[in-house]
C-alpha positions as CSV (number, residue, x, y, z in Angstrom):
1,M,-99.1,2.9,-140.0
2,P,-101.8,3.9,-137.9
3,T,-101.0,5.2,-134.5
4,A,-104.3,3.9,-132.8
5,N,-102.4,0.2,-133.7
6,L,-99.4,1.0,-131.8
7,D,-101.0,2.7,-129.0
8,L,-103.3,-0.7,-128.5
9,I,-100.0,-2.9,-128.8
10,Y,-97.9,-0.8,-126.6
11,E,-101.1,-0.7,-124.1
12,K,-101.6,-4.3,-124.7
13,W,-97.7,-5.0,-123.8
14,K,-97.9,-2.4,-120.7
15,A,-100.4,-4.4,-118.8
16,S,-98.9,-7.8,-119.4
17,L,-95.5,-6.2,-117.7
18,R,-98.0,-6.8,-114.3
19,D,-97.8,-10.8,-115.2
20,K,-94.2,-11.0,-116.4
21,D,-91.2,-11.9,-114.6
22,R,-89.0,-8.3,-114.5
23,S,-86.0,-9.6,-113.2
24,K,-82.9,-8.9,-114.9
25,D,-82.6,-11.6,-116.3
26,H,-86.0,-11.7,-118.0
27,V,-85.6,-7.8,-119.0
28,S,-84.4,-7.6,-122.7
29,S,-86.9,-10.6,-123.4
30,N,-89.7,-8.2,-122.6
31,F,-88.7,-5.5,-124.8
32,D,-88.2,-7.9,-127.6
33,E,-91.9,-9.0,-127.2
34,L,-93.2,-5.4,-127.5
35,F,-90.6,-4.4,-130.5
36,D,-91.0,-7.8,-132.5
37,A,-95.2,-6.5,-132.4
38,F,-94.5,-3.3,-133.9
39,N,-92.3,-4.9,-136.1
40,A,-95.2,-7.5,-136.7
41,A,-97.5,-4.7,-137.1
42,G,-95.2,-2.8,-139.8
43,A,-93.9,0.1,-137.7
44,T,-91.6,1.9,-138.8
45,F,-88.7,2.7,-137.2
46,E,-89.1,6.3,-136.1
47,E,-92.7,5.2,-135.1
48,A,-91.5,2.2,-132.7
49,H,-88.6,4.6,-131.5
50,S,-90.9,6.8,-130.1
51,Y,-92.5,4.6,-127.7
52,L,-88.7,3.5,-126.3
53,A,-88.8,6.4,-123.3
54,Q,-92.3,5.4,-122.0
55,A,-91.4,1.9,-122.6
56,I,-88.3,2.2,-120.2
57,K,-89.9,4.3,-117.7
58,V,-92.9,1.8,-117.4
59,H,-90.6,-1.2,-116.6
60,L,-88.6,0.5,-114.2
61,P,-89.3,-0.8,-110.8
62,S,-90.9,1.6,-108.4
63,P,-89.1,3.7,-106.0
64,S,-90.9,1.6,-102.9
65,L,-89.3,-1.5,-104.7
66,A,-86.1,-0.3,-105.4
67,K,-85.8,0.8,-101.4
68,A,-86.5,-2.6,-100.2
69,F,-84.7,-4.6,-102.7
70,W,-81.9,-2.0,-101.5
71,K,-82.0,-2.8,-98.1
72,T,-81.7,-6.5,-98.9
73,V,-78.7,-6.1,-100.9
74,K,-76.9,-3.9,-99.0
75,N,-74.9,-5.7,-96.9
76,N,-73.9,-7.4,-99.6
77,P,-69.7,-7.2,-100.3
78,N,-70.6,-6.4,-104.1
79,Y,-72.6,-3.6,-103.2
80,A,-70.4,-2.1,-100.6
81,E,-68.7,1.0,-102.8
82,S,-72.4,1.9,-103.5
83,N,-75.3,4.0,-101.7
84,E,-79.0,3.6,-102.4
85,K,-79.6,6.2,-105.0
86,E,-76.3,4.7,-106.9
87,F,-77.9,1.4,-106.5
88,T,-81.3,2.7,-108.2
89,D,-79.4,4.9,-110.6
90,S,-77.6,1.7,-111.9
91,W,-80.8,-0.7,-112.0
92,N,-82.6,1.9,-114.0
93,K,-79.5,2.4,-116.6
94,D,-79.2,-1.4,-116.8
95,I,-83.2,-1.4,-117.9
96,G,-82.8,1.3,-120.3
97,D,-79.7,-0.1,-121.8
98,K,-81.4,-3.2,-122.7
99,A,-84.4,-1.4,-123.6
100,T,-82.3,0.4,-126.5
101,N,-80.1,-3.0,-127.1
102,S,-83.2,-4.9,-128.1
103,F,-85.1,-2.0,-130.1
104,Y,-81.7,-1.9,-132.0
105,N,-81.8,-5.8,-132.4
106,I,-85.0,-5.7,-134.1
107,Y,-84.6,-2.0,-135.7
108,P,-81.2,-1.4,-136.8
109,L,-80.2,2.0,-137.8
110,P,-81.7,3.5,-140.8
111,E,-79.0,4.3,-143.8
112,D,-78.6,7.5,-144.8
113,K,-79.8,7.5,-148.3
114,D,-77.9,10.9,-149.2
115,E,-74.5,9.6,-148.2
116,D,-73.9,8.4,-151.6
117,P,-76.0,9.0,-154.0
118,E,-73.4,9.0,-157.1
119,P,-73.0,5.5,-158.4
120,K,-69.8,4.3,-158.6
121,I,-68.7,3.9,-162.3
122,Y,-64.6,3.7,-161.5
123,G,-64.4,0.3,-160.0
124,S,-65.5,1.5,-156.3
125,M,-65.4,5.4,-157.3
126,S,-68.0,7.6,-158.5
127,A,-67.3,9.9,-161.7
128,K,-66.6,12.5,-159.3
129,E,-64.3,10.9,-157.2
130,Y,-62.3,9.8,-159.9
131,K,-61.8,13.5,-161.6
132,L,-60.6,14.5,-158.4
133,Q,-58.2,11.3,-158.5
134,R,-57.1,12.2,-161.9
135,R,-56.7,15.7,-161.8
136,H,-54.3,15.1,-158.8
137,A,-52.5,12.6,-160.5
138,D,-52.0,15.1,-163.4
139,S,-50.4,17.7,-161.0
140,Y,-47.4,15.7,-161.4
141,P,-44.8,16.3,-164.3
142,I,-44.6,13.5,-167.0
143,L,-41.6,11.6,-167.5
144,D,-40.1,11.6,-170.5
145,T,-38.8,8.3,-171.0
146,E,-36.9,9.2,-174.4
147,E,-35.0,11.5,-172.9
148,L,-33.8,9.7,-170.0
149,E,-32.6,6.8,-172.5
150,R,-30.5,9.3,-174.4
151,R,-29.3,10.3,-171.0
152,L,-28.4,6.3,-170.2
153,Q,-26.6,5.8,-173.6
154,S,-24.2,8.6,-173.3
155,E,-21.4,7.9,-171.2
156,T,-21.1,11.2,-169.1
157,Y,-24.5,10.3,-167.1
158,D,-24.5,9.5,-164.1
159,P,-27.7,8.8,-163.0
160,V,-26.8,9.1,-159.1
161,E,-25.9,12.4,-159.4
162,D,-29.3,12.8,-161.1
163,I,-30.7,11.8,-158.6
164,L,-29.2,13.2,-155.1
165,G,-27.6,16.4,-156.8
166,E,-24.4,17.7,-155.6
167,D,-23.9,18.7,-151.5
168,D,-22.7,21.5,-150.4
169,N,-19.0,21.0,-151.2
170,G,-19.8,20.9,-154.8
171,E,-19.4,17.0,-154.7
């Protein structure tokens, strides 16, 4: 996708913010509009992601607006524990989080193609995984069932003694 087209989409969205409702209930839909437009234009994950930080910055309230709004809410009991800087930082973080969520709702993380390049041959295992599991299984001794049958048929064989062995007292 040519970057010039994405730049034009971004500039159009940026200019339209002036007439949009930028209250907290509409932040996500504002960013959805931008990333939907990028997606419709065929922008890749990386191309669209490169606009995320600047789109967040454009949507943040101006310092004068944040200060004026703080003056109206500072006596509200919900903000009794915070100061103007904490309030503004929280507001900005909320916008950034909503923008990021909006981006990842439209552009899911690309899957790592190198994660599992081997085809699954043995059920859910690749040939390499199967060989490792087989090597581990082969490291155990093989049970000789014929020898076990002979022992069980003899009258002197005690399987409990064979399993538990003798204790320290010779018993």
